[in-house]
C-alpha positions as CSV (number, residue, x, y, z in Angstrom):
1,M,-15.6,127.2,-26.7
2,L,-17.7,129.4,-29.0
3,T,-21.2,130.6,-28.2
4,V,-22.9,130.9,-31.5
5,A,-26.1,132.6,-32.6
6,Y,-27.6,132.1,-36.0
7,D,-30.7,132.5,-38.2
8,G,-31.1,129.0,-39.5
9,T,-33.6,129.8,-42.2
10,D,-31.2,129.3,-45.1
11,Y,-29.3,126.3,-43.7
12,H,-29.9,122.6,-43.7
13,G,-29.4,122.4,-39.9
14,W,-26.3,122.3,-37.7
15,Q,-24.6,119.1,-38.7
16,Y,-22.0,119.2,-41.5
17,Q,-23.2,117.7,-44.8
18,D,-21.3,117.5,-48.1
19,N,-22.4,120.1,-50.8
20,T,-25.0,121.6,-48.4
21,K,-25.0,124.8,-46.3
22,T,-24.9,124.0,-42.6
23,I,-24.0,126.0,-39.5
24,E,-21.2,123.5,-38.6
25,G,-19.8,123.6,-42.1
26,E,-19.6,127.5,-42.1
27,L,-17.8,127.4,-38.7
28,N,-15.4,124.8,-39.9
29,K,-14.6,126.8,-43.0
30,G,-14.2,130.1,-41.1
31,L,-11.9,128.6,-38.5
32,T,-9.9,126.7,-41.1
33,D,-9.4,129.9,-43.1
34,L,-8.5,131.9,-40.0
35,L,-6.0,129.4,-38.5
36,K,-4.6,127.9,-41.7
37,E,-5.1,124.4,-40.2
38,P,-8.0,121.9,-40.6
39,I,-10.6,122.5,-37.9
40,E,-13.8,120.5,-37.1
41,V,-16.0,121.8,-34.3
42,I,-18.1,119.7,-32.0
43,G,-21.6,121.2,-31.4
44,A,-23.7,121.0,-28.2
45,S,-27.1,120.8,-30.0
46,R,-27.5,119.6,-33.6
47,T,-30.5,121.8,-34.5
48,D,-32.7,120.8,-37.5
49,A,-32.9,122.6,-40.8
50,G,-34.5,126.0,-40.4
51,V,-34.1,126.1,-36.6
52,H,-32.4,129.1,-35.0
53,A,-30.2,129.6,-31.9
54,L,-29.1,132.4,-29.6
55,C,-26.5,130.4,-27.8
56,N,-25.5,127.1,-29.4
57,V,-22.1,126.0,-28.3
58,A,-19.2,124.6,-30.4
59,V,-15.7,123.5,-29.2
60,F,-12.5,122.9,-31.1
61,D,-8.8,122.2,-30.4
62,T,-6.0,124.4,-31.7
63,D,-2.4,125.2,-30.9
64,A,-2.8,128.8,-32.3
65,G,-1.6,131.6,-30.1
66,I,-4.7,133.7,-30.4
67,P,-6.2,134.5,-26.9
68,A,-9.4,132.5,-26.5
69,E,-11.5,135.6,-25.9
70,K,-10.3,137.1,-29.2
71,F,-11.6,134.3,-31.3
72,S,-15.1,135.8,-31.4
73,Y,-13.8,139.0,-32.9
74,A,-11.5,137.3,-35.5
75,L,-13.9,134.6,-36.5
76,N,-16.9,136.9,-37.0
77,Q,-15.0,138.6,-39.8
78,M,-14.9,135.2,-41.6
79,L,-18.6,134.2,-41.1
80,P,-21.7,135.1,-43.1
81,S,-24.0,137.8,-41.6
82,D,-26.6,135.2,-40.3
83,I,-24.1,133.4,-38.2
84,K,-22.2,135.2,-35.4
85,V,-20.1,134.2,-32.4
86,R,-21.3,136.0,-29.3
87,A,-18.5,134.8,-27.0
88,S,-15.4,132.7,-26.9
89,K,-13.4,131.3,-24.0
90,E,-11.0,128.5,-23.2
91,V,-12.4,125.3,-21.5
92,P,-10.7,122.2,-20.3
93,L,-9.4,119.7,-22.9
94,T,-11.7,117.1,-21.4
95,F,-14.9,119.1,-22.0
96,H,-17.3,117.7,-24.5
97,P,-20.6,119.6,-24.9
98,R,-22.7,116.4,-25.7
99,K,-21.1,114.2,-23.0
100,T,-21.8,116.3,-19.9
101,D,-24.9,117.3,-18.0
102,T,-26.8,120.0,-19.9
103,V,-29.8,122.2,-19.2
104,K,-31.3,123.4,-22.5
105,T,-34.2,125.8,-23.1
106,Y,-35.9,126.0,-26.4
107,E,-38.6,128.6,-27.3
108,Y,-41.3,128.1,-29.9
109,R,-42.8,131.4,-31.1
110,I,-46.3,131.6,-32.6
111,D,-47.6,134.6,-34.5
112,C,-51.3,134.9,-33.6
113,E,-52.1,138.2,-35.4
114,K,-55.2,138.5,-37.7
115,F,-52.9,138.3,-40.7
116,P,-49.3,137.1,-41.1
117,N,-46.7,139.7,-40.1
118,P,-43.8,139.5,-42.7
119,I,-41.4,140.9,-40.0
120,K,-42.0,137.7,-37.9
121,Q,-42.1,135.1,-40.7
122,R,-38.5,133.9,-40.3
123,F,-38.8,133.5,-36.6
124,A,-42.4,132.5,-35.8
125,Y,-45.1,130.2,-37.0
126,F,-48.3,131.9,-38.1
127,T,-51.7,130.5,-37.3
128,Y,-55.1,131.8,-38.2
129,T,-56.8,129.7,-35.5
130,P,-57.2,131.3,-32.1
131,L,-55.3,129.5,-29.3
132,N,-56.4,129.2,-25.7
133,E,-53.1,129.4,-23.8
134,E,-54.7,128.3,-20.5
135,R,-55.6,125.0,-22.1
136,M,-52.1,124.7,-23.4
137,R,-50.7,125.3,-20.0
138,Q,-52.9,122.5,-18.5
139,G,-51.7,120.1,-21.2
140,A,-48.1,121.1,-20.8
141,A,-48.2,120.1,-17.1
142,Y,-48.4,116.4,-18.0
143,L,-45.1,116.7,-19.8
144,I,-43.1,117.9,-16.8
145,G,-40.8,115.4,-15.2
146,E,-39.0,112.3,-16.4
147,H,-41.0,110.4,-19.0
148,D,-40.5,108.1,-22.0
149,F,-41.1,110.6,-24.8
150,K,-41.3,108.1,-27.6
151,S,-44.7,109.6,-28.7
152,F,-43.0,113.0,-29.0
153,C,-40.0,112.2,-31.2
154,S,-39.5,111.4,-34.8
155,V,-39.6,107.8,-35.8
156,N,-36.2,108.4,-37.4
157,T,-34.5,109.0,-34.0
158,T,-31.3,107.1,-33.4
159,S,-31.1,107.7,-29.7
160,L,-30.5,104.7,-27.5
161,T,-33.3,105.7,-25.1
162,T,-36.3,108.0,-25.5
163,V,-36.4,108.8,-21.8
164,R,-35.8,112.5,-21.0
165,T,-36.6,115.0,-18.2
166,I,-38.4,118.2,-18.7
167,Y,-37.9,120.6,-15.9
168,D,-40.3,123.3,-16.8
169,I,-42.7,124.5,-19.6
170,Q,-43.8,128.1,-19.7
171,I,-46.5,129.4,-22.1
172,E,-46.6,133.2,-22.3
173,R,-48.8,135.5,-24.3
174,N,-47.6,138.9,-25.3
175,D,-50.3,140.8,-27.2
176,A,-50.8,138.7,-30.4
177,D,-47.8,136.4,-29.8
178,I,-47.5,133.2,-27.8
179,A,-44.1,131.7,-26.7
180,I,-43.7,128.1,-25.5
181,Q,-40.5,127.7,-23.5
182,V,-39.4,124.1,-22.8
183,T,-36.5,123.5,-20.4
184,G,-35.0,120.0,-20.1
185,N,-31.8,117.9,-19.8
186,G,-31.9,117.1,-23.5
187,F,-34.3,116.6,-26.4
188,L,-35.0,113.9,-29.0
189,Y,-35.1,114.5,-32.7
190,N,-38.1,116.8,-33.4
191,M,-39.2,116.6,-29.8
192,V,-39.8,120.3,-29.0
193,R,-41.5,120.8,-32.4
194,I,-43.9,117.9,-31.7
195,I,-44.6,119.2,-28.2
196,A,-45.3,122.6,-29.7
197,G,-47.5,121.2,-32.5
198,T,-49.4,119.0,-30.0
199,L,-50.0,121.9,-27.5
200,M,-51.3,124.1,-30.3
201,E,-53.8,121.4,-31.1
202,V,-54.9,121.5,-27.4
203,G,-55.1,125.2,-27.6
204,R,-57.3,125.0,-30.7
205,G,-59.6,122.5,-28.9
206,K,-58.8,119.4,-30.9
207,Y,-57.6,117.5,-27.8
208,P,-58.5,118.0,-24.1
209,P,-55.5,118.8,-22.0
210,D,-55.5,115.5,-20.3
211,R,-55.0,113.7,-23.6
212,I,-51.3,114.6,-23.3
213,G,-50.9,112.1,-20.5
214,Q,-52.5,109.4,-22.6
215,M,-50.2,110.2,-25.5
216,L,-47.1,109.7,-23.3
217,A,-48.4,106.4,-22.1
218,Q,-49.0,105.1,-25.6
219,K,-45.3,105.5,-26.6
220,D,-46.4,105.8,-30.2
221,R,-45.5,108.7,-32.5
222,T,-49.0,108.5,-34.1
223,A,-50.6,109.2,-30.8
224,A,-49.3,112.8,-30.5
225,G,-50.0,115.8,-32.6
226,P,-48.1,117.2,-35.7
227,T,-44.6,118.4,-35.9
228,A,-44.6,122.3,-35.8
229,P,-42.7,124.0,-38.6
230,A,-39.0,124.7,-37.9
231,C,-39.2,128.5,-38.4
232,G,-40.7,129.1,-34.9
233,L,-38.0,127.2,-32.9
234,I,-35.1,128.9,-31.2
235,L,-32.4,127.5,-28.9
236,K,-32.6,130.2,-26.2
237,E,-30.5,129.0,-23.3
238,L,-27.8,126.4,-22.8
239,H,-26.1,125.6,-19.5
240,F,-23.4,123.2,-18.4
241,P,-23.7,123.0,-14.6
242,Q,-20.4,121.2,-14.0
243,L,-18.4,123.5,-16.2
244,E,-20.1,126.6,-14.7
245,S,-19.4,125.3,-11.2
246,E,-15.7,124.7,-11.9
247,E,-15.4,128.2,-13.4
248,S,-17.1,129.8,-10.4
249,K,-14.5,128.2,-8.1
250,Q,-11.5,129.6,-10.0
251,P,-9.7,132.4,-8.1
252,I,-10.1,135.9,-9.5
253,E,-6.8,137.2,-10.8
254,S,-5.7,140.6,-9.5
255,A,-5.0,143.4,-11.9
């Protein structure tokens, strides 16, 4: 299992596509070149074009004799500078990162300075309009819990159900920046970006905070706000409770 960080600006998302740069494509190429055998990874979160990650997870099978913890060092020599493996370890053969309980935290970053800051432009969305973060917090409260998020996902979603659970939403201001952190058991196509775009509209005063509850009830994409640009979105934390529980029970080997 690889824990992968990347700047997604110059990539067409995670999922492999022919003749297009993707994160999955670069990992497959790097591992295939390293191991001299065809490798195709399975990712935990198929992030959109332009979206970033600190901790996405990819798994693959190999009979190579390289110790699992050494893959991160070896593979990083084969990857471009904007994709790096932060950790690698062996996991059970039965582990599939999209078929187990997951807790994900995405963060959407907003640059609220007077003028755009070029240092932030790859990793934050700039807005001239002042945002009231307290109104945004009030609106976000309606999203917490298990709901049908049909209003907050792309009409192109292929998911069998649009019901998801959001455990927590934190909205924090740090000087001229605002960060929206959304933690849940999984997210629909464009869901976090639509949540961010809608909460920004609440912060600007376009919608009252309680309109969020009405948007959920309508189950109609046109009821919610715009999809925020991809540049501000980062996959920040990713946990697999069952896997972590099993690992914590393993005996510690003596020196």
